[in-house]
Biopython code that builds the backbone (N, CA, C, O; Angstrom):
import numpy as np
from Bio.PDB.StructureBuilder import StructureBuilder

atoms = [
    (1, "MET", "N", (97.183, 109.608, 100.943)),
    (1, "MET", "CA", (97.558, 108.271, 101.328)),
    (1, "MET", "C", (98.876, 107.975, 100.626)),
    (1, "MET", "O", (99.103, 108.354, 99.477)),
    (2, "GLU", "N", (99.750, 107.266, 101.383)),
    (2, "GLU", "CA", (101.064, 106.853, 100.860)),
    (2, "GLU", "C", (101.053, 105.346, 100.418)),
    (2, "GLU", "O", (100.223, 104.558, 100.871)),
    (3, "THR", "N", (101.943, 105.015, 99.578)),
    (3, "THR", "CA", (102.050, 103.614, 99.098)),
    (3, "THR", "C", (102.242, 102.627, 100.231)),
    (3, "THR", "O", (101.780, 101.489, 100.139)),
    (4, "ASN", "N", (102.931, 103.046, 101.328)),
    (4, "ASN", "CA", (103.227, 102.197, 102.430)),
    (4, "ASN", "C", (101.922, 101.828, 103.237)),
    (4, "ASN", "O", (101.931, 100.891, 104.035)),
    (5, "GLU", "N", (100.830, 102.575, 103.010)),
    (5, "GLU", "CA", (99.596, 102.338, 103.655)),
    (5, "GLU", "C", (98.714, 101.411, 102.905)),
    (5, "GLU", "O", (97.670, 101.009, 103.419)),
    (6, "LEU", "N", (99.097, 101.036, 101.661)),
    (6, "LEU", "CA", (98.282, 100.079, 100.905)),
    (6, "LEU", "C", (98.378, 98.726, 101.483)),
    (6, "LEU", "O", (99.465, 98.302, 101.876)),
    (7, "LYS", "N", (97.250, 97.994, 101.559)),
    (7, "LYS", "CA", (97.164, 96.609, 102.121)),
    (7, "LYS", "C", (96.842, 95.610, 101.039)),
    (7, "LYS", "O", (96.433, 95.977, 99.938)),
    (8, "LYS", "N", (97.032, 94.328, 101.362)),
    (8, "LYS", "CA", (96.722, 93.266, 100.445)),
    (8, "LYS", "C", (95.247, 93.294, 100.093)),
    (8, "LYS", "O", (94.374, 93.414, 100.952)),
    (9, "GLY", "N", (95.010, 93.183, 98.829)),
    (9, "GLY", "CA", (93.678, 93.258, 98.282)),
    (9, "GLY", "C", (93.199, 94.608, 97.741)),
    (9, "GLY", "O", (92.153, 94.712, 97.100)),
    (10, "ASP", "N", (93.988, 95.616, 98.018)),
    (10, "ASP", "CA", (93.687, 97.006, 97.516)),
    (10, "ASP", "C", (93.833, 97.032, 96.014)),
    (10, "ASP", "O", (94.776, 96.448, 95.480)),
    (11, "ARG", "N", (92.895, 97.718, 95.291)),
    (11, "ARG", "CA", (93.009, 97.855, 93.863)),
    (11, "ARG", "C", (93.652, 99.200, 93.619)),
    (11, "ARG", "O", (93.338, 100.180, 94.295)),
    (12, "VAL", "N", (94.552, 99.248, 92.655)),
    (12, "VAL", "CA", (95.248, 100.514, 92.311)),
    (12, "VAL", "C", (95.322, 100.703, 90.813)),
    (12, "VAL", "O", (95.069, 99.785, 90.032)),
    (13, "VAL", "N", (95.677, 101.922, 90.433)),
    (13, "VAL", "CA", (95.924, 102.213, 89.003)),
    (13, "VAL", "C", (97.395, 102.604, 88.907)),
    (13, "VAL", "O", (97.910, 103.400, 89.692)),
    (14, "LEU", "N", (98.044, 102.009, 87.912)),
    (14, "LEU", "CA", (99.506, 102.227, 87.668)),
    (14, "LEU", "C", (99.732, 103.365, 86.707)),
    (14, "LEU", "O", (98.793, 103.857, 86.081)),
    (15, "ALA", "N", (100.941, 103.772, 86.592)),
    (15, "ALA", "CA", (101.352, 104.938, 85.772)),
    (15, "ALA", "C", (101.010, 104.725, 84.298)),
    (15, "ALA", "O", (100.716, 105.682, 83.582)),
    (16, "ASN", "N", (101.049, 103.419, 83.830)),
    (16, "ASN", "CA", (100.696, 103.198, 82.421)),
    (16, "ASN", "C", (99.255, 103.039, 82.163)),
    (16, "ASN", "O", (98.851, 102.775, 81.031)),
    (17, "GLY", "N", (98.413, 103.199, 83.232)),
    (17, "GLY", "CA", (96.940, 103.127, 83.069)),
    (17, "GLY", "C", (96.332, 101.749, 83.422)),
    (17, "GLY", "O", (95.118, 101.623, 83.576)),
    (18, "TRP", "N", (97.199, 100.715, 83.546)),
    (18, "TRP", "CA", (96.711, 99.391, 83.925)),
    (18, "TRP", "C", (96.283, 99.372, 85.364)),
    (18, "TRP", "O", (96.768, 100.166, 86.170)),
    (19, "LYS", "N", (95.366, 98.463, 85.707)),
    (19, "LYS", "CA", (94.955, 98.261, 87.071)),
    (19, "LYS", "C", (95.671, 97.051, 87.631)),
    (19, "LYS", "O", (96.123, 96.152, 86.922)),
    (20, "ALA", "N", (95.746, 97.090, 88.982)),
    (20, "ALA", "CA", (96.478, 95.996, 89.724)),
    (20, "ALA", "C", (95.872, 95.805, 91.078)),
    (20, "ALA", "O", (95.263, 96.721, 91.631)),
    (21, "THR", "N", (96.031, 94.633, 91.614)),
    (21, "THR", "CA", (95.662, 94.297, 92.992)),
    (21, "THR", "C", (96.881, 94.055, 93.774)),
    (21, "THR", "O", (97.725, 93.252, 93.376)),
    (22, "ILE", "N", (97.021, 94.752, 94.935)),
    (22, "ILE", "CA", (98.180, 94.579, 95.761)),
    (22, "ILE", "C", (98.141, 93.164, 96.465)),
    (22, "ILE", "O", (97.098, 92.746, 96.967)),
    (23, "GLU", "N", (99.247, 92.491, 96.482)),
    (23, "GLU", "CA", (99.268, 91.118, 96.991)),
    (23, "GLU", "C", (100.149, 90.948, 98.236)),
    (23, "GLU", "O", (100.368, 89.821, 98.682)),
    (24, "ASP", "N", (100.643, 92.019, 98.785)),
    (24, "ASP", "CA", (101.417, 91.959, 100.033)),
    (24, "ASP", "C", (101.112, 93.110, 100.989)),
    (24, "ASP", "O", (100.323, 93.996, 100.659)),
    (25, "ASN", "N", (101.690, 93.106, 102.095)),
    (25, "ASN", "CA", (101.552, 94.204, 103.110)),
    (25, "ASN", "C", (102.939, 94.821, 103.379)),
    (25, "ASN", "O", (103.156, 95.429, 104.428)),
    (26, "ARG", "N", (103.870, 94.661, 102.429)),
    (26, "ARG", "CA", (105.170, 95.231, 102.637)),
    (26, "ARG", "C", (105.233, 96.706, 102.407)),
    (26, "ARG", "O", (104.286, 97.310, 101.903)),
    (27, "LYS", "N", (106.338, 97.286, 102.771)),
    (27, "LYS", "CA", (106.593, 98.686, 102.556)),
    (27, "LYS", "C", (107.892, 98.785, 101.722)),
    (27, "LYS", "O", (108.688, 97.847, 101.681)),
    (28, "GLY", "N", (108.080, 99.922, 101.072)),
    (28, "GLY", "CA", (109.356, 100.085, 100.340)),
    (28, "GLY", "C", (109.214, 100.499, 98.936)),
    (28, "GLY", "O", (108.191, 101.081, 98.575)),
    (29, "ASN", "N", (110.220, 100.223, 98.080)),
    (29, "ASN", "CA", (110.293, 100.639, 96.700)),
    (29, "ASN", "C", (109.541, 99.745, 95.761)),
    (29, "ASN", "O", (109.166, 100.180, 94.671)),
    (30, "THR", "N", (109.302, 98.498, 96.143)),
    (30, "THR", "CA", (108.601, 97.568, 95.264)),
    (30, "THR", "C", (107.483, 96.951, 96.034)),
    (30, "THR", "O", (107.565, 96.800, 97.253)),
    (31, "ARG", "N", (106.394, 96.575, 95.312)),
    (31, "ARG", "CA", (105.233, 95.889, 95.864)),
    (31, "ARG", "C", (104.898, 94.690, 94.988)),
    (31, "ARG", "O", (105.094, 94.743, 93.774)),
    (32, "LEU", "N", (104.405, 93.630, 95.571)),
    (32, "LEU", "CA", (103.891, 92.502, 94.802)),
    (32, "LEU", "C", (102.488, 92.750, 94.394)),
    (32, "LEU", "O", (101.654, 93.072, 95.240)),
    (33, "ALA", "N", (102.181, 92.616, 93.128)),
    (33, "ALA", "CA", (100.858, 92.853, 92.635)),
    (33, "ALA", "C", (100.463, 91.980, 91.464)),
    (33, "ALA", "O", (101.292, 91.543, 90.666)),
    (34, "THR", "N", (99.186, 91.748, 91.393)),
    (34, "THR", "CA", (98.604, 91.109, 90.145)),
    (34, "THR", "C", (98.185, 92.242, 89.227)),
    (34, "THR", "O", (97.323, 93.053, 89.570)),
    (35, "VAL", "N", (98.796, 92.288, 88.072)),
    (35, "VAL", "CA", (98.607, 93.363, 87.142)),
    (35, "VAL", "C", (97.675, 92.917, 86.024)),
    (35, "VAL", "O", (97.891, 91.853, 85.445)),
    (36, "TYR", "N", (96.651, 93.690, 85.703)),
    (36, "TYR", "CA", (95.660, 93.407, 84.658)),
    (36, "TYR", "C", (95.985, 94.313, 83.463)),
    (36, "TYR", "O", (95.517, 95.449, 83.383)),
    (37, "GLY", "N", (96.771, 93.801, 82.566)),
    (37, "GLY", "CA", (97.182, 94.602, 81.375)),
    (37, "GLY", "C", (96.734, 93.777, 80.149)),
    (37, "GLY", "O", (95.617, 93.275, 80.025)),
    (38, "ILE", "N", (97.748, 93.698, 79.256)),
    (38, "ILE", "CA", (97.489, 92.811, 78.008)),
    (38, "ILE", "C", (97.301, 91.404, 78.480)),
    (38, "ILE", "O", (96.460, 90.684, 77.941)),
    (39, "PHE", "N", (98.035, 90.992, 79.444)),
    (39, "PHE", "CA", (97.930, 89.688, 80.131)),
    (39, "PHE", "C", (97.757, 89.933, 81.592)),
    (39, "PHE", "O", (98.150, 90.999, 82.068)),
    (40, "THR", "N", (97.178, 88.995, 82.360)),
    (40, "THR", "CA", (97.115, 89.097, 83.741)),
    (40, "THR", "C", (98.328, 88.303, 84.363)),
    (40, "THR", "O", (98.478, 87.104, 84.129)),
    (41, "GLU", "N", (99.141, 88.985, 85.121)),
    (41, "GLU", "CA", (100.301, 88.292, 85.732)),
    (41, "GLU", "C", (100.648, 88.922, 87.062)),
    (41, "GLU", "O", (100.313, 90.079, 87.316)),
    (42, "MET", "N", (101.299, 88.188, 87.886)),
    (42, "MET", "CA", (101.688, 88.671, 89.164)),
    (42, "MET", "C", (103.200, 88.866, 89.178)),
    (42, "MET", "O", (103.944, 88.055, 88.628)),
    (43, "GLY", "N", (103.664, 89.992, 89.837)),
    (43, "GLY", "CA", (105.032, 90.315, 89.930)),
    (43, "GLY", "C", (105.295, 91.584, 90.728)),
    (43, "GLY", "O", (104.377, 92.175, 91.296)),
    (44, "SER", "N", (106.540, 91.990, 90.763)),
    (44, "SER", "CA", (106.894, 93.230, 91.457)),
    (44, "SER", "C", (106.581, 94.442, 90.629)),
    (44, "SER", "O", (106.775, 94.425, 89.414)),
    (45, "VAL", "N", (106.096, 95.509, 91.258)),
    (45, "VAL", "CA", (105.933, 96.772, 90.590)),
    (45, "VAL", "C", (106.578, 97.819, 91.488)),
    (45, "VAL", "O", (106.513, 97.725, 92.714)),
    (46, "TYR", "N", (107.199, 98.812, 90.869)),
    (46, "TYR", "CA", (107.775, 99.933, 91.583)),
    (46, "TYR", "C", (106.659, 100.731, 92.301)),
    (46, "TYR", "O", (105.627, 101.042, 91.705)),
    (47, "SER", "N", (106.884, 101.047, 93.567)),
    (47, "SER", "CA", (105.886, 101.871, 94.291)),
    (47, "SER", "C", (105.619, 103.170, 93.672)),
    (47, "SER", "O", (104.493, 103.660, 93.750)),
    (48, "HIS", "N", (106.591, 103.772, 93.052)),
    (48, "HIS", "CA", (106.383, 105.119, 92.412)),
    (48, "HIS", "C", (105.532, 104.990, 91.113)),
    (48, "HIS", "O", (105.124, 105.997, 90.534)),
    (49, "ASP", "N", (105.287, 103.798, 90.693)),
    (49, "ASP", "CA", (104.341, 103.570, 89.491)),
    (49, "ASP", "C", (102.912, 103.558, 89.894)),
    (49, "ASP", "O", (102.030, 103.647, 89.039)),
    (50, "ILE", "N", (102.633, 103.445, 91.219)),
    (50, "ILE", "CA", (101.262, 103.388, 91.744)),
    (50, "ILE", "C", (100.749, 104.799, 91.917)),
    (50, "ILE", "O", (101.274, 105.562, 92.728)),
    (51, "LEU", "N", (99.691, 105.164, 91.131)),
    (51, "LEU", "CA", (99.225, 106.556, 91.161)),
    (51, "LEU", "C", (97.975, 106.683, 92.010)),
    (51, "LEU", "O", (97.867, 107.648, 92.767)),
    (52, "TYR", "N", (97.019, 105.755, 91.926)),
    (52, "TYR", "CA", (95.754, 105.895, 92.601)),
    (52, "TYR", "C", (95.312, 104.648, 93.286)),
    (52, "TYR", "O", (95.605, 103.557, 92.796)),
    (53, "LYS", "N", (94.652, 104.736, 94.347)),
    (53, "LYS", "CA", (93.921, 103.629, 94.988)),
    (53, "LYS", "C", (92.459, 103.757, 94.553)),
    (53, "LYS", "O", (91.898, 104.852, 94.530)),
    (54, "VAL", "N", (91.863, 102.630, 94.212)),
    (54, "VAL", "CA", (90.475, 102.586, 93.681)),
    (54, "VAL", "C", (89.544, 102.003, 94.753)),
    (54, "VAL", "O", (89.777, 100.891, 95.227)),
    (55, "ASP", "N", (88.510, 102.729, 95.133)),
    (55, "ASP", "CA", (87.522, 102.177, 96.073)),
    (55, "ASP", "C", (86.585, 101.328, 95.223)),
    (55, "ASP", "O", (85.897, 101.844, 94.342)),
    (56, "MET", "N", (86.560, 100.040, 95.487)),
    (56, "MET", "CA", (85.815, 99.123, 94.644)),
    (56, "MET", "C", (84.276, 99.280, 94.791)),
    (56, "MET", "O", (83.529, 98.886, 93.896)),
    (57, "THR", "N", (83.809, 99.857, 95.922)),
    (57, "THR", "CA", (82.365, 99.984, 96.034)),
    (57, "THR", "C", (81.823, 101.265, 95.332)),
    (57, "THR", "O", (80.713, 101.262, 94.800)),
    (58, "THR", "N", (82.606, 102.322, 95.342)),
    (58, "THR", "CA", (82.122, 103.560, 94.738)),
    (58, "THR", "C", (82.829, 103.840, 93.355)),
    (58, "THR", "O", (82.288, 104.576, 92.530)),
    (59, "GLY", "N", (83.999, 103.266, 93.125)),
    (59, "GLY", "CA", (84.746, 103.566, 91.917)),
    (59, "GLY", "C", (85.562, 104.809, 92.010)),
    (59, "GLY", "O", (86.233, 105.182, 91.048)),
    (60, "GLN", "N", (85.528, 105.464, 93.138)),
    (60, "GLN", "CA", (86.315, 106.719, 93.343)),
    (60, "GLN", "C", (87.808, 106.384, 93.490)),
    (60, "GLN", "O", (88.163, 105.318, 93.994)),
    (61, "THR", "N", (88.655, 107.281, 93.056)),
    (61, "THR", "CA", (90.098, 107.097, 93.158)),
    (61, "THR", "C", (90.670, 108.082, 94.179)),
    (61, "THR", "O", (90.230, 109.226, 94.287)),
    (62, "THR", "N", (91.648, 107.603, 94.909)),
    (62, "THR", "CA", (92.392, 108.417, 95.837)),
    (62, "THR", "C", (93.826, 108.544, 95.426)),
    (62, "THR", "O", (94.496, 107.517, 95.315)),
    (63, "PRO", "N", (94.368, 109.751, 95.186)),
    (63, "PRO", "CA", (95.780, 109.888, 94.770)),
    (63, "PRO", "C", (96.698, 109.306, 95.834)),
    (63, "PRO", "O", (96.421, 109.331, 97.033)),
    (64, "ILE", "N", (97.830, 108.772, 95.314)),
    (64, "ILE", "CA", (98.863, 108.190, 96.246)),
    (64, "ILE", "C", (100.055, 109.123, 96.264)),
    (64, "ILE", "O", (100.545, 109.592, 95.236)),
    (65, "ASP", "N", (100.495, 109.367, 97.489)),
    (65, "ASP", "CA", (101.730, 110.139, 97.756)),
    (65, "ASP", "C", (102.925, 109.209, 97.894)),
    (65, "ASP", "O", (102.769, 108.093, 98.390)),
    (66, "HIS", "N", (104.073, 109.616, 97.485)),
    (66, "HIS", "CA", (105.274, 108.744, 97.521)),
    (66, "HIS", "C", (106.216, 109.342, 98.550)),
    (66, "HIS", "O", (106.249, 110.549, 98.786)),
    (67, "THR", "N", (106.991, 108.425, 99.161)),
    (67, "THR", "CA", (107.953, 108.852, 100.202)),
    (67, "THR", "C", (109.179, 109.377, 99.453)),
    (67, "THR", "O", (109.391, 109.082, 98.277)),
    (68, "PRO", "N", (109.990, 110.178, 100.190)),
    (68, "PRO", "CA", (111.240, 110.702, 99.557)),
    (68, "PRO", "C", (112.129, 109.597, 98.931)),
    (68, "PRO", "O", (112.697, 109.796, 97.857)),
    (69, "GLN", "N", (112.241, 108.469, 99.587)),
    (69, "GLN", "CA", (112.997, 107.351, 99.083)),
    (69, "GLN", "C", (112.476, 106.789, 97.804)),
    (69, "GLN", "O", (113.254, 106.429, 96.920)),
    (70, "GLN", "N", (111.124, 106.698, 97.674)),
    (70, "GLN", "CA", (110.475, 106.295, 96.473)),
    (70, "GLN", "C", (110.682, 107.292, 95.311)),
    (70, "GLN", "O", (110.899, 106.890, 94.168)),
    (71, "ASN", "N", (110.610, 108.623, 95.637)),
    (71, "ASN", "CA", (110.920, 109.571, 94.635)),
    (71, "ASN", "C", (112.349, 109.497, 94.180)),
    (71, "ASN", "O", (112.625, 109.697, 92.997)),
    (72, "LYS", "N", (113.261, 109.218, 95.068)),
    (72, "LYS", "CA", (114.670, 109.074, 94.707)),
    (72, "LYS", "C", (114.874, 107.871, 93.778)),
    (72, "LYS", "O", (115.674, 107.911, 92.844)),
    (73, "CYS", "N", (114.137, 106.821, 94.060)),
    (73, "CYS", "CA", (114.212, 105.595, 93.221)),
    (73, "CYS", "C", (113.668, 105.879, 91.807)),
    (73, "CYS", "O", (114.183, 105.358, 90.817)),
    (74, "LYS", "N", (112.610, 106.721, 91.732)),
    (74, "LYS", "CA", (112.006, 107.073, 90.461)),
    (74, "LYS", "C", (113.000, 107.933, 89.670)),
    (74, "LYS", "O", (113.147, 107.738, 88.464)),
    (75, "THR", "N", (113.669, 108.857, 90.311)),
    (75, "THR", "CA", (114.730, 109.667, 89.621)),
    (75, "THR", "C", (115.807, 108.777, 89.088)),
    (75, "THR", "O", (116.227, 108.925, 87.940)),
    (76, "MET", "N", (116.265, 107.855, 89.897)),
    (76, "MET", "CA", (117.354, 106.962, 89.444)),
    (76, "MET", "C", (116.920, 106.121, 88.251)),
    (76, "MET", "O", (117.685, 105.981, 87.297)),
    (77, "ASN", "N", (115.682, 105.544, 88.276)),
    (77, "ASN", "CA", (115.157, 104.809, 87.227)),
    (77, "ASN", "C", (115.056, 105.617, 85.914)),
    (77, "ASN", "O", (115.342, 105.100, 84.834)),
    (78, "ASN", "N", (114.655, 106.859, 86.027)),
    (78, "ASN", "CA", (114.543, 107.784, 84.872)),
    (78, "ASN", "C", (115.933, 108.070, 84.320)),
    (78, "ASN", "O", (116.066, 108.227, 83.107)),
    (79, "LEU", "N", (116.951, 108.144, 85.124)),
    (79, "LEU", "CA", (118.272, 108.434, 84.652)),
    (79, "LEU", "C", (118.854, 107.163, 83.978)),
    (79, "LEU", "O", (119.577, 107.283, 82.989)),
    (80, "LEU", "N", (118.562, 105.994, 84.477)),
    (80, "LEU", "CA", (119.039, 104.756, 83.896)),
    (80, "LEU", "C", (118.341, 104.291, 82.649)),
    (80, "LEU", "O", (118.960, 103.846, 81.683)),
    (81, "PHE", "N", (116.956, 104.415, 82.702)),
    (81, "PHE", "CA", (116.147, 103.853, 81.605)),
    (81, "PHE", "C", (115.378, 104.843, 80.734)),
    (81, "PHE", "O", (114.750, 104.489, 79.736)),
    (82, "GLY", "N", (115.460, 106.098, 81.164)),
    (82, "GLY", "CA", (114.843, 107.123, 80.323)),
    (82, "GLY", "C", (113.362, 107.398, 80.562)),
    (82, "GLY", "O", (112.776, 108.248, 79.891)),
]
sb = StructureBuilder()
sb.init_structure("model")
sb.init_model(0)
sb.init_chain("A")
sb.init_seg("    ")
for serial, (resi, resn, name, xyz) in enumerate(atoms, 1):
    if name == "N":
        sb.init_residue(resn, " ", resi, " ")
    sb.init_atom(name, np.array(xyz, "f"), 0.0, 1.0, " ", f" {name:<3s}", serial, name[0])
structure = sb.get_structure()
């Protein structure tokens, strides 16, 4: 499954281990999400930081594939921010 296939209301796991709920149906390098971390807040997350989709009925996770453009964005972010 690719990040562009995620729909509003899908639960996901981010690269830092926090969970989030997708809040939009957009495609691209960023997605709007409610993130459940130290605090609960809504904002943009990079699509390449989304690692798994969580099935809320079974708890099973599905790995997320990233588009070439999202991988390019991840490379650029790593070069800029380490």
